[in-house]
C-alpha positions in Angstrom: 0.0 0.0 0.0 1.2 3.5 -0.8 1.3 6.0 2.0 1.0 9.7 1.2 4.3 11.4 1.7 4.9 14.9 3.0 7.8 17.3 2.9 7.7 19.1 6.3 9.7 22.1 5.0 7.0 22.7 2.3 3.9 22.3 4.5 2.4 24.4 7.2 2.6 22.8 10.6 -0.3 22.7 13.0 -3.0 24.1 10.7 -4.7 23.7 7.4 -2.6 25.2 4.5 -3.7 28.4 2.8 -4.2 26.5 -0.5 -7.1 24.7 1.1 -8.8 28.0 2.0 -8.2 29.5 -1.4 -9.7 26.4 -3.1 -12.6 26.6 -0.6 -13.4 30.1 -1.7 -13.4 28.9 -5.3 -15.7 26.1 -4.4 -18.0 28.4 -2.4 -18.6 30.7 -5.3 -18.9 27.8 -7.8 -21.3 26.0 -5.6 -23.6 29.0 -5.3 -23.8 28.8 -9.1 -24.2 25.0 -9.3 -26.8 24.8 -6.5 -28.9 27.6 -8.0 -29.3 25.3 -11.0 -29.8 22.2 -8.9 -32.5 23.8 -6.8 -34.3 25.2 -9.9 -34.2 22.1 -12.1 -36.8 19.9 -10.3 -39.3 22.7 -10.2 -38.6 23.7 -13.8 -38.5 20.2 -15.3 -41.3 18.5 -13.4 -43.7 21.2 -12.7 -43.2 23.7 -15.5 -42.2 21.5 -18.4 -44.2 18.6 -16.9 -41.6 15.9 -17.5 -42.3 12.4 -16.1 -40.1 10.9 -13.4 -38.6 8.5 -15.8 -37.5 11.3 -18.2 -36.3 13.4 -15.2 -34.3 10.4 -13.9 -32.5 10.1 -17.2 -31.6 13.8 -17.2 -30.7 13.7 -13.5 -28.5 10.7 -14.2 -26.9 12.5 -17.1 -26.2 15.4 -14.8 -24.7 13.1 -12.2 -22.5 10.7 -14.1 -22.8 10.6 -17.9 -19.4 12.3 -18.4 -17.7 10.5 -15.5 -14.9 9.1 -17.7 -13.6 12.7 -18.0 -12.6 12.4 -14.4 -10.0 9.9 -15.5 -8.8 12.2 -18.2 -8.6 15.2 -15.8 -6.8 13.2 -13.2 -4.2 11.7 -15.6 -3.5 14.9 -17.5 -3.0 16.9 -14.3 -0.7 14.3 -12.9 1.3 13.9 -16.1 1.7 17.7 -16.7 2.0 18.6 -12.9 -0.6 21.3 -13.7 -3.4 20.5 -11.4 -4.5 24.1 -11.2 -4.6 24.5 -15.0 -6.7 21.4 -15.6 -9.1 22.4 -12.8 -9.4 25.9 -14.4 -10.5 24.3 -17.7 -13.1 22.3 -15.9 -14.4 25.4 -14.0 -14.4 27.4 -17.2 -16.4 24.8 -19.1 -19.1 24.7 -16.4 -19.2 28.5 -16.4 -19.9 28.7 -20.1 -22.8 26.3 -19.8 -24.6 28.7 -17.5 -24.8 31.1 -20.4 -26.1 28.4 -22.7 -29.0 27.2 -20.5 -31.3 30.2 -21.3 -30.7 29.7 -25.0 -31.9 26.0 -25.2 -35.2 26.9 -23.6 -37.6 24.0 -23.1 -35.8 21.6 -25.4 -35.2 18.3 -23.5 -32.3 17.5 -25.8 -30.8 20.9 -25.4 -31.2 20.8 -21.6 -29.7 17.4 -21.4 -26.7 18.3 -23.6 -26.0 21.4 -21.6 -26.3 19.5 -18.3 -23.8 17.0 -19.7 -21.4 19.7 -20.6 -21.7 21.2 -17.2 -20.9 17.9 -15.5 -18.0 17.4 -18.0 -16.5 20.5 -16.4 -17.1 19.1 -12.9 -15.6 15.8 -14.1 -12.4 17.5 -15.3 -11.9 19.7 -12.2 -12.8 17.5 -9.2 -9.7 15.2 -9.1 -7.1 17.9 -9.8 -8.7 20.1 -7.2 -8.7 17.3 -4.6 -5.1 16.5 -5.6 -4.1 20.2 -4.9 -5.6 19.8 -1.4 -4.0 16.5 -0.6 -0.6 17.5 -1.9 -0.6 20.6 0.2 -1.6 18.8 3.4 0.2 16.5 5.8 -1.3 13.0 5.8 -2.4 13.2 9.4 -4.6 16.2 8.7 -6.2 15.1 5.4 -9.6 14.6 7.0 -9.5 18.1 8.6 -8.3 19.7 5.3 -11.1 18.1 3.2 -13.5 18.9 6.0 -12.6 22.6 5.9 -12.8 22.7 2.1 -16.2 21.0 2.1 -17.4 23.4 4.8 -16.6 26.4 2.7 -18.1 24.6 -0.3 -21.2 24.1 1.7 -21.6 27.8 2.4 -22.1 28.1 -1.4 -24.5 25.2 -1.3 -26.5 27.1 1.3 -26.6 30.4 -0.6 -27.4 28.9 -4.0 -30.9 27.6 -3.2 -31.6 30.8 -1.2 -30.7 33.0 -4.2 -32.9 30.8 -6.4 -35.8 31.0 -4.0 -35.6 34.8 -3.8 -35.5 35.1 -7.6 -38.5 32.7 -8.1 -40.4 34.6 -5.4 -39.7 38.0 -7.1 -40.1 37.1 -10.8 -41.9 33.7 -10.8 -40.6 30.5 -12.5 -38.5 32.2 -15.2 -35.4 30.4 -16.3 -33.3 33.2 -17.8 -32.5 35.3 -14.7 -31.6 32.2 -12.6 -29.0 31.0 -15.1 -27.6 34.5 -15.7 -27.0 35.1 -12.0 -25.6 31.6 -11.7 -23.1 32.4 -14.4 -22.0 35.5 -12.6 -21.1 33.6 -9.5 -19.2 31.0 -11.6 -17.2 33.7 -13.4 -16.1 35.2 -10.0 -15.1 31.7 -8.8 -12.9 31.2 -11.9 -11.2 34.5 -11.3 -10.4 33.6 -7.7 -8.9 30.3 -8.9 -6.7 31.9 -11.4 -5.6 34.8 -9.2 -5.3 33.3 -5.7 -4.7 29.5 -5.8 -1.0 28.6 -5.9 0.6 25.3 -6.5 4.2 24.1 -6.4 5.4 24.1 -10.0 8.1 21.5 -9.3 7.3 18.0 -10.5 6.4 15.4 -7.9 9.0 12.6 -8.1 7.6 9.9 -5.8 5.6 7.1 -7.5 5.0 5.8 -11.0 4.8 7.9 -14.2 1.3 9.3 -14.5 -1.1 8.0 -17.2 -4.7 6.8 -17.4 -3.3 3.2 -17.5 -1.2 3.8 -14.4 -4.2 5.2 -12.6 -6.3 2.1 -13.4 -3.3 -0.1 -12.5 -3.8 1.0 -8.9 -6.8 -1.4 -8.8 -4.2 -4.2 -8.5 -3.7 -3.1 -4.9 -6.1 -4.9 -2.7 -6.8 -2.0 -0.3 -7.4 0.5 -3.1 -9.5 -2.0 -5.1 -11.8 -2.7 -2.2 -12.4 1.0 -1.5 -13.2 1.6 -5.2 -15.6 -1.4 -5.4 -17.3 -0.6 -2.2 -17.8 3.1 -3.0 -19.2 2.1 -6.4 -21.6 -0.4 -4.8 -22.8 2.2 -2.4 -23.2 4.7 -5.2 -25.6 2.3 -7.0 -27.9 2.5 -3.9 -27.5 6.3 -3.3 -30.4 8.4 -4.6 -29.4 11.7 -6.1 -30.1 14.9 -4.1 -32.8 15.9 -6.5 -34.7 12.7 -5.8 -34.1 12.9 -2.1 -35.7 16.4 -1.9 -38.6 15.3 -4.2 -39.3 12.4 -1.9 -39.1 14.5 1.2 -41.6 16.9 -0.3 -44.0 14.1 -1.3 -43.6 12.0 1.9 -44.3 15.0 4.2 -46.7 16.9 2.0 -44.6 20.0 2.4 -45.8 22.9 0.2 -44.4 22.7 -3.4 -42.9 26.2 -3.3 -40.6 25.1 -0.5 -38.9 22.5 -2.7 -36.1 24.8 -3.9 -35.3 25.6 -0.2 -34.9 22.0 0.9 -31.2 21.8 -0.1 -30.6 24.6 2.5 -31.3 22.2 5.3 -28.9 19.6 4.1 -26.2 22.3 3.4 -26.6 23.9 6.8 -26.0 20.6 8.6 -23.1 19.8 6.3 -21.7 23.3 7.1 -21.7 22.7 10.8 -20.6 19.0 10.7 -18.0 18.7 7.9 -14.9 19.9 9.7 -15.5 18.1 13.1 -16.5 14.9 11.4 -13.4 15.2 9.2 -11.2 15.5 12.3 -13.1 12.6 13.9 -12.3 10.5 10.8 -8.6 11.3 11.2 -8.7 9.9 14.7 -11.0 6.9 14.5 -10.6 5.9 10.9 -11.9 7.3 7.6 -13.6 4.1 6.3 -15.8 3.5 9.4 -17.0 7.1 9.3 -17.7 6.8 5.6 -19.7 3.6 6.0 -21.5 5.1 9.0 -22.6 8.0 6.8 -24.5 5.5 4.6 -26.2 4.1 7.6 -27.5 7.6 8.2 -28.7 7.8 4.6 -30.6 4.5 5.2 -32.4 6.2 8.0 -33.4 9.0 5.6 -35.0 6.4 3.3 -36.9 4.9 6.2 -38.3 8.3 7.1 -40.0 8.5 3.7 -42.3 5.7 4.9 -43.4 7.6 8.0 -46.8 9.2 7.2 -48.0 12.6 8.5 -44.6 13.8 9.9 -44.9 17.2 8.3 -42.2 19.7 9.1 -40.7 17.4 11.8 -40.2 14.8 9.1 -38.7 17.4 6.8 -36.2 18.6 9.5 -35.3 15.0 10.5 -34.6 13.9 6.9 -32.5 17.0 6.1 -30.5 16.6 9.3 -29.7 13.0 8.6 -29.0 13.9 4.9 -26.5 16.6 5.9 -24.7 14.3 8.3 -24.5 11.7 5.6 -22.6 14.2 3.4 -20.4 15.3 6.2 -19.4 11.7 6.9 -18.8 10.7 3.3 -17.9 13.5 0.8 -14.4 14.7 2.0 -13.8 11.6 4.1 -13.6 9.4 1.0 -11.1 11.7 -0.7 -9.0 11.7 2.4 -9.1 7.9 2.6 -8.2 7.4 -1.1 -5.4 10.1 -0.9 -3.6 8.0 1.7 -3.6 4.9 -0.5 -1.9 6.4 -3.7 1.5 7.9 -4.4 1.9 11.6 -5.0 2.6 11.2 -8.7 -0.8 9.5 -9.2 -2.8 11.5 -6.6 -5.3 13.0 -9.0 -5.5 9.8 -11.1 -6.2 7.7 -8.0 -8.9 10.0 -6.8 -10.5 10.1 -10.3 -10.8 6.4 -10.7 -12.8 6.1 -7.4 -14.9 9.2 -8.3 -15.6 7.8 -11.8 -16.8 4.6 -10.3 -19.1 6.5 -8.0 -20.4 8.8 -10.7 -21.2 6.0 -13.1 -23.0 4.1 -10.3 -25.1 7.1 -9.4 -26.0 7.5 -13.1 -27.4 4.0 -13.1 -29.2 4.7 -9.8 -30.9 7.9 -11.0 -32.1 6.3 -14.2 -33.4 3.2 -12.5 -35.1 5.0 -9.6 -36.7 7.5 -12.1 -38.3 4.6 -14.0 -39.3 2.9 -10.7 -41.0 6.0 -9.3 -42.7 6.6 -12.7 -44.2 3.1 -13.0 -44.4 1.7 -9.4 -46.2 2.9 -6.3 -44.4 5.4 -4.1 -44.0 2.9 -1.3 -42.7 0.2 -3.6 -40.0 2.6 -4.9 -39.0 3.6 -1.4 -38.8 0.0 -0.2 -36.6 -0.9 -3.2 -34.3 2.0 -2.3 -34.1 0.8 1.3 -33.4 -2.8 0.4 -30.7 -1.8 -2.2 -28.9 0.5 0.3 -29.0 -2.1 3.1 -27.4 -4.7 0.8 -24.8 -2.2 -0.4 -23.8 -1.3 3.2 -23.5 -5.0 4.1 -21.3 -5.6 1.0 -19.1 -2.6 1.8 -18.8 -3.6 5.4 -17.8 -7.1 4.3 -15.1 -5.8 2.0 -13.7 -3.7 4.8 -13.7 -6.7 7.1 -11.8 -8.7 4.5 -9.2 -6.0 4.3 -8.8 -5.9 8.1 -8.4 -9.7 8.1 -5.8 -9.6 5.3 -3.9 -6.9 7.2 -3.6 -9.0 10.3 -2.4 -12.2 8.6 
């Protein structure tokens, strides 16, 4: 197993490096932009364009994972060129451009789908290089804390995005153009901050194999890395997208429809408060147990969908658990993977795991959309509960095998 190395003379001792805070500011602004669109899409597609759940599931799956393979490209290119910031900037730039295209495509399902795919292509390119910048700037014993701080700042944007969308919809009604234009403005500012304020060490990293897509995939030969990759993909297959979670919360609790764009605020607020302390907890007690525990919390969210008449109490409980799920999984998985791969393949190693997750969630969104379209609400929820329970047991078993192998 590779252990992430660190050069003490180049790292800041005792605290999270400035690179993490700079990237956190970029993610904050970009997430305002992205979450404005995420909050608006269910209302726009389902209740304005009157798409069915099956069609929405296909578009949501496309938004989540159709361009997942670009994560491999982004990771390999940034590792090979030692230009993680430049590759991340291309990804952020592509997503920014799509915000100007959304108003042009109007109500065309094909146009919306293609633009959503391009937006996610940008995310696919930037995610692994960005996480590599964080992990390469941070000592291994503080990776959980660093990713927790970054995700906390990211989540401030996730809080503000739906709020901005709600205010716009309240003032002007369900009109797509202004939402996308304001979203684009936030994305442009985030890109400027990345270019102007994020620094990276230009010297090539010498530890580990020569970077390439093939070398990144070759990491799967390592038992520990392979188990993490498989387990995270299996869990991804049973993880409903945020859009479906919020739709189900609204349907299960009979919350007013106009509150749907605000539901992401609850998840984001909990994530904001919990991401950093849970990241530090993961550094102390183990990242994989915390990651797996987060999916147990998500299982509790699914169970709440079956509790009738819970009203706002049910909404609050579901969003609390959903926020804790993200705090225990999002940055924690990146911290776990970063400790398993050499510096020269840091972005590539992260991208392989992220690609597996994204493709799995693509399948999940499409499958659940068809299930919700053609089966009863309760049947769809029971299927989600059963699949996640099986996935948690499989992931737990894979980790138990890894522990057994380590002691032999």
